[in-house]
N, C-alpha and C positions, 0 to 999 in steps of 0.2 A: 885302409884299402883292402879289399878281400880277395881272396883267391878265385871267388866267383866270377870276377871280371874274365879272369882267363879261361875257366871251364866254359863259359858261353861261348868263347872264341874258338871252342874246338867243336862248334856244332856239324861242321861240314866234313868231319874226318870219316874215312872209310867208306865212303859212298860206293865204291867200287869194288868192295870186298867179295870173295867169293862166298856164296850163301850156301849153308849146310843145317842139318836137324838137329834140335835140342829136345828138351823136356816138354811133356804135355802139359797143356794150359790147365787141366784140372788140378794137378799138383801146386799150382802157383795160386790157384782161386783168384785169377785177375778181373776186376771188374770190367763188363763188357758195357758201354751205353749204347743205346739203339741209334744209328746214324739213317736218315731217310737216303736212299741210294737206289739207283735201278738195280732190279732183282739179278741181272745177269753178272753183276759185279760184285756182289755179295760174297762170292766163293773165289774171287781174282786177288791172289796174295801180292802180285806186283802192283796191283792198283793201290791197296792200303799201304803196302810199304812206301810207294812213291808219295801218296797223300800224307802219310806221317812224316816223312821228310821235307816235304814242302811246308806243313805246317809249323814244324820245327823252325826252318828258316824264318818264317813269319813271325816268330814269337807267339803263337797262337798255342801256348802249351797244353792247355786243358783240352782242346779239340784234338791236339797231336798225341796224345796218351791215349785217345779213345781210337783214333786210327791205328796207332801202334798195337794197341789191344788187339783189335780186329786181325792185323796181319799176324801177330803171334798166335791167335787161336787157329790160323788156317796153317800155320807152318812153325812150331815152336822151335824147330832147329835151326832157323835162319837168323843168323848173328846180327846183319843189320837192323833189323826192327827192335831188338834187344839195345843196341846202342842209341839209335833214336830215342827209345824209350827214356832211357837214361838221361840222355841231353834235356828232354821235356821236363823230366821230373826235376833235375838241376834248375830250370826255368821257374819252377814253381817253389824252389828251396824245399822239395822233398827229398833231401839228401840219404835218409836211409834206403828209401825206394830205388834212388839213383844207383846206390851202390850194389844193390840186389840187379839190377838191370845189366851194369858194367861187368859184374860178376860173370854173369850167363854169356855174355859177349866174350870175354876173355877166356872162359872154358871152352869156347868154340874156337877162338883164336888167339892162343896165349902168346903169340909172339907180336902182339899189337902194343907198341910204345904209346901210342897216342890214347889208347883207351885206359891203360895203366896210369897215365898222367891224369886223364879225367876222375878215374877212381881216387887217385890221390887226392885231388882238390875237393872232391865231395866228402872223404874223410874228414880232411881238414875241417870243412864246414862243421861237421858233426864232434870237432874236437878230439878225435880220435888221432892224435898226431904220431904215435909209433907205426900204427898201421898206415897212415898216410905217407909217412918217410920212406917205409918199406915199399910202398907202391910205387913212388916217384924213383927210388934206387933201382926198383927191377925194371921199369922203364928206360931208365939210362944203361944200365947192364945188357938189356937184349939189344937196344939201339937199332931196331928194325921196324917198318911200317909206321913212320910218322906222318907220312902225307903231308899236309899242311901245318901239322905241328912241327917242334924242332926241339932238341936238347934245352935250347935256351929257355925255352917255355916251363920246362920239366925243373930246371934249376932256379927259375924264377919262383915257381910255385913253392918248391922246397924250401927256398930262404924265405919266403913268407910265412910258411909254417913253422920254420925255425924261430922266426921273430916273434910269432905269436906265441911261442911255447916259452920265450923269455932266454932263448939260447942265440944271443945277439952275435958272439964270435963267429959260430958255426953259420948263421944266417948271412954275415957278410962275407963269407968264403963262398957260399953257395951262389950269392947274386953276383959276386966277382966274376964266377964262372959264367954265369948267364951273360953278363956283361961282356967278357972277353969273347963269347961265342957268338955275340950280336952286338957290337958296339952301338948300334943306333937303337937299342932297346930302352925308350923312354921310360916304359913303365917299371922295369928293373932298376934303372938309374933313380926314378923317384921312390922306390920302396927302399932303397939303400941310403939316399938323403934322409927319409924319415929315422932310420935306425941310427945313422950319425947325430941326429937332433937329440934321440933319447939318450945317446953317449956322450952328448954335450960337446961333440966335435962339430963346432957350427962352420968351419972354414970348409972342412970335407963335405958337409950337407950342402953347403950353398953351391960348391963347384958342382955336384951331382945334380941338384935341381936346375942350375941354370943350364947344365947340358940337356938334360931332359927335353927343357922347353925349347932349346935351340934344335936340337935334333928333330923333335915334334914327330916321332915315327913309332910305330909297333906300340899302340896303346891299348889293343884290344878291345874291348867293349868300354874302356875308361875314357876320359878325356884330358885335354892339357890340363883343366881345372885342378885335378888331382896334385899335379907338380906345383902350381900357383899357390895351391893351399899350403902344401909342404913347405914350400919357400917362405911363406907366411909364418910360420912356426920358427923358421931358422932365423928370420930377421927379429921377431919378438925376442929370442934367445939372446940375440946380439944387441938388444936394446934400441935396435933402429925402427922406431915405431911407426914413424911415417913411410917406410919402405914396406913394413909388414902390412899396413893398412892398404897399400897399392896393391901387394901381392893379392891379399884378400878380395879385393875389389876386382881384380881380375879373374880369379877363381868364380866370384859368383856371377860376373857376367857372362862366363862360359856355360856355367851350370847354375842357372837361379834356384834349382831345387835342393843345392848341396847344404843341407841342414847344419852339418859340422864346421862347414868354412862359415857361414852367416855367425855360429855361436862362438866361435874362436874369434873371429874378427870383433865381435862384441865385447869379450872380455879384455882385447887391448883398448878398446874405446873405454871401458870401465876402469881399467888401470890409468889411463890418461885423465880421468876426473870428467869424461864426456858422456854423462850418465844419460841423457835423453837419447842421445845417437847410440850408446850401447843397448838401451830397451829397444830401439827399433831394431836393431840388427837381431836381437833375440826374437823379436815378433816375427821377423822373416824367416828365422830359422823354424820356428812354430808352425807356420804356415806351410813349410816343405815335410815338415813332420810333427803332427799337432799334438803328440805326447811325449816330446823330446824331453827327457828328465834333465840332462844338462842344460838347455835353453831354459826350461823353467826355472832351475835354480839360479841361473846366470840374471835372469828376470827379475827375481827375488832379491838378488844383490843389488841391481840398478836400482830398483824401487826402493830399497832402504836408503840408499844414498840420495834419492829424491824425496826422502822422508815421508813417503806413501807407504806407511807401515802395514795398514790392512791389507791393502793390494799384494805386499811383498809376501805377507804370511799366508795369503792365498795361494801365490805362484809356488812357494816352498812347499806347502801341504799338497799341491798338486804333483809336484816333481817326486815326491815321497809316496804318495798313496795311489796316483793315476799314472804315473809316468811310465816310461818303457824300460827305465832302469839303465838306460845308456849313459854313462857318465865319462868324465875326464879322468885324470890318474887320481883325484881326491876322492872319486866316489861319492856316495850318498852323504859322507861327512860333510862335503861342502854345503849341501842344502840344510843339513841340520844344523851347522854353525850360522848361516844366514837365517835360518828361521828364528834362532835365538836373538840376532841382531833385531829382526822385525819386531819380537815379543818384548825386546827393551824398549823400542821406540813406543810401544803401546803401554808401557809400564807393568808388564806382567813379569816380573823379574823371576818369580819362582818356577814359572813355566820356562822362561829363557833360560835359568841355569841349567834344568833337565835336559833342556835341547842341547845347551853346550857341552854338557857332560857326555851325551849321545855323540856328539861329533868327535871328541876327544877319546871316547871308547874305541870308535872306528880308525882314528888318525892319531894316535897319540904323540907322534913326531911333527905334527904340522904346527909350528910355533904361533902363527896367527890364532889358532882355535884356543889356544892357551890364554893369549893376550885378550881376545873378545871376552873369554870366560870371566876372566878378571874384571873386565868392564861391569858384568852383570853382578859380580860380588860386590865391587865398590858401591853400586847403586844401592845394593841390600844393605851396606853397612857393614859387611863382613871383610874388615880392611886385612886382617891378619891374612885371612885365606885368600883374599885378592892379591896381596904381595907375593904369596907363595905361587899363586898361579902367574903371575908376570916375571917371577924368578925363573920359572920352567920356561916361559917363552923366550926369555933372554938366553937360558942355557942352550937351547935348540937353536936359537938365530941370534948372534951377538949383534947383528946388522938391523935388526927389527926395529923401524922407526916406531911401529904401532905397539910393541912390547914396552920400549923405552917411554913412551908418550904416556901410557897406561900407568906405568910404573910411578912416573913423576907426580901423575893426578892423585894417585892413592898417599904417596909421602906427603903431598902438600895439604891432604885431608887429615893427616896425623900430625901436622905441624912440624913435620921434618924437612924445612924449606930448603936448607943448603943441598941436601941430597936429591930433592924435588929439582932442583935447577941443574943440577950434574945429569940426572936422568932426561931432563928437557933437552941439554946440550947433546947428550948420546943421540936422542931421538933425531934432533937436527942435522948430524951428521950421518945418519943412517940412510935405508934405502928409500926413504920418503923422497929423496933427490932423483928417484928414476921413476919416470911415469908421470902420475898425478901430482901437479904441485899444489893443489888446494889442501892437501893434507899437511904438507909443509908449512903451509900459511896456518893453519890451526895451531901447529906447534908452538910457533913464533907469538900468536896470539895468548896461549895459555901462560907461556912464560912471561909475557908482559904482564898478565894479570898478577901473576906471583911477585913479580918485581916491585908493582904497584903496592901491594900489601906490605911489602918490606920496606917502603918508603924511598925505595931505589928509582927516583921518578925519571931522572933523565936516561936511565938504562931501559926503563919500560917504555919511554917515548922511542927509544931507537928500535926495540924489539917490535912494537907495534908498527913501526914503518916499514920494518921488513916484512912483516906479514901482509901489510898494504901493498909493497911492492910486488909480492907474489900473486896477491889475490885483492885487488882494489874492489872487489864485491862483498868483501867480508865485513858485514855491518858490525860484528863484534870487535874487530879489530879497530875501527873507527871510533867506537865507543870508548875501548881501552885507552885509544891515544887522546881522547878528550878529556877523560879522567887523569890521565898523567899531566896534559898540559895546563889543565886547570889547578893542578896540586902545585905547580911553580908559577902560577899566577899568569899565565900566557893564554888569558881568557878570550881574546878574539879569535885566535888560532883553535881554541876549545871549542868555540860556537859553530866554527867551520866543520869540525871534526863531527860534532854532532849531528850538524846537518846532513852530513854525508852519509852518516848511519841511518837517520830518519829516511832519507831518499831511497834506501834499500828496503828498510822494514818501517813503514810508516806507521804501523799500528803497535808499535813497541814504547810501552809508557816510560820505560826508564829513559830511553833516548830522548825523549820530550823533556823530561825532568831534568836531566843532564844539560839540555840546552838552555831550559830556562834559569837554572842556577847561574850558569856562564854568563848569561845576559844580565842576570842581576848584578854580578861582578862587575860588570861594564855600567851599571847604572841605567841601562836600557830597560826600564822597568814596564813600561807597557808592553814590549815585546816578550819580555819574560813572562808576564802573566797570562799572555795567549798560550804560550808553550807550555806551562804549568796547569792550565785549565785543561788543554788538550790530553796531557798525561792523566789527568784526573777522570776525566770522559773514558778513556782506555781502561784506567785501574783506579777506582774511588779509593782503594786502600793503600794507594803510594804516599807514604808516610812523608819522604822528602818533598814531594809535590804539594801535599798539603801545607807543611810548615812554611814553604817558600811562598806559596800563593799568598799566605798571610801577609808576608814581609812585603811582597809586590803591591798588595792592596794599599798597606799602610803608607808606603812611599809616594803612592799615587793620589793619597789623599790631599786636598788643598790645605796649604800651609796657612793658619791664621794670619792675619795682616799685622805688620808691626805697628804699634802705637805711635 
C-alpha cells in the first residue's frame, strides 16, 4: 500500500487560498505546450488556473500540467497554480518535479499543513524518508490550513513512511495516533494490520483488518480490496488457508487488476498443492501487470510442480531478465531457486547448481534453498556435499520436511539405511503436514521403498497405504504397494495395486511388468502374457518382462498327451 493513494486524495486542497506573486518562469525553464484556445483567453490567468484545477480533478494530468504552466507563465507568484501543478506531477509519478512545485507553494504560503503533507508523501515516494518525515512533522506542528485534509492523514502518511523505512514500532505509534484521531480511518487500520502481519501478531492484525472492512470509510483513492488482501495474508499466517483464499477472492472481485492479490492467492494455492489453479492465479496477475517479476517466478514454481520444466525455465528467466523486479520478501533469490528446480527437471544439473548457489548467495538463511541445492548435488552424485547442504537446511529449520526428506534420500543412496529411515520419520513429522499433503505422501512413498529394500515388507505395505490414503493418485505408491504385497505372496492384492498404478500412468513399463509377474504367480498365464508384452512394447529393454514373458509362453504351450 503506497502513500500515493493519500497524496492523490489531497487534489482539492487550497482552492480558495489567496493568490500572491512568485519567481519568473524563465528561472524554472518550464516547458509550455501549445494549446489551441481563443486569442482573448491566452493572457487570462484565471482561465488557465481554473482549467488546471479542473483537469487535475479529472485526472487528466498531462493536460493539467500544460494548463498549470500557462497559468504560471502569466503569474509566477500565484500559489494555487504551483499546488495544482504538484498534484498533476504526483498523478504522473513525477515526484521530483512535484516536490519542486510544492516547495514553491510553501514558500508563498508557509503555514499550509496540507501542502506540507503532500510534499511529505512525494518525498516518501522518492525514498527520501528523513526529509519526508520532517515535512510531515512540520505539518503537524503548524496545524493550520488543513482544508479537507486532516492531522489523521498526516499521521497515516508518516506511519506508512516509517513502515517503509523498517521502523515498525514508530510506525505503529504514528498509525495509532491516526486511528485515535479518526477511529473510522479504514486505510490507517489496514496499514496497521499489515504491520502486525510482518511482526507475526496475527490476532492484532485480524482485528484491525476486520474493523477496516466493517467501518468501510476513508479509503482515499484505495478500495476495500486492500483490506481484504491484507486479511488474506493474516489468514495465511494463521494457516487458515480456506479463509485466506476467500479473502483474496473478495479482494480480486473488488479490484480485478490487483496483481499482488492474484500473486499472493496463487502462492497459497501452490502451497496447497493445487498447482493448476496456482498457475491460473499467476496468469491473472500477469494480465494486470505483464512484467511482474513475483508472478513470473511464482508461475515458474507452479510449472515445476506440473513437470513443465521447459516452460518453468522460461518463466524464471523472464522474471530475472525482463521483469519489473517487484518481489516478495525472498526477492530474486526465489526465482533463482525455482530456476534451479526447472534445470534439474531438464537434467541440466551443473547449470542448476550454479542457479541454486546464486539463490543461496542472495538469501543464505532460507532453509528451502539449501535443501533444493542438496537435491541437485545428489543428482550429480556429490553425496558428501549434498549431505552438508541438507545439514545446513536442517540447522536453519529443524521442522523442514523437505530438508529431512532430501537428507533421507541421500543417506539411502549411501547405504546408511537406518539413518535414512530416521530422516524420513523427521520429514513426516515436519511442516509437510501444513498446506500441501501431496509432498507428505511422497515422503511415505520413499519410506515404503526403503523398507521394502530392507525386507521389512509388512512395514512397507503400511507405509504405502499411508501414502495412498493421503494421495490416491500416486502411481508410485500403488506400485510400491504391489511390490510389498507380492513379496509376502499376497498376489491377488498385488495385481489390484499394479492395476491402480497403470490406471494412473498407462505408459509405465515397470507397472505392466509387475502386474504380469503377479498374474504369473496366480497362474493366470494368458493375462500375464498380455501384460508382459505390453511392458515390452513400452520398453523393449525391460529385463524382467523379457524373462517372465518366456515363462508365460512356456506355460501356455500345449502339454503333450499322456500315453
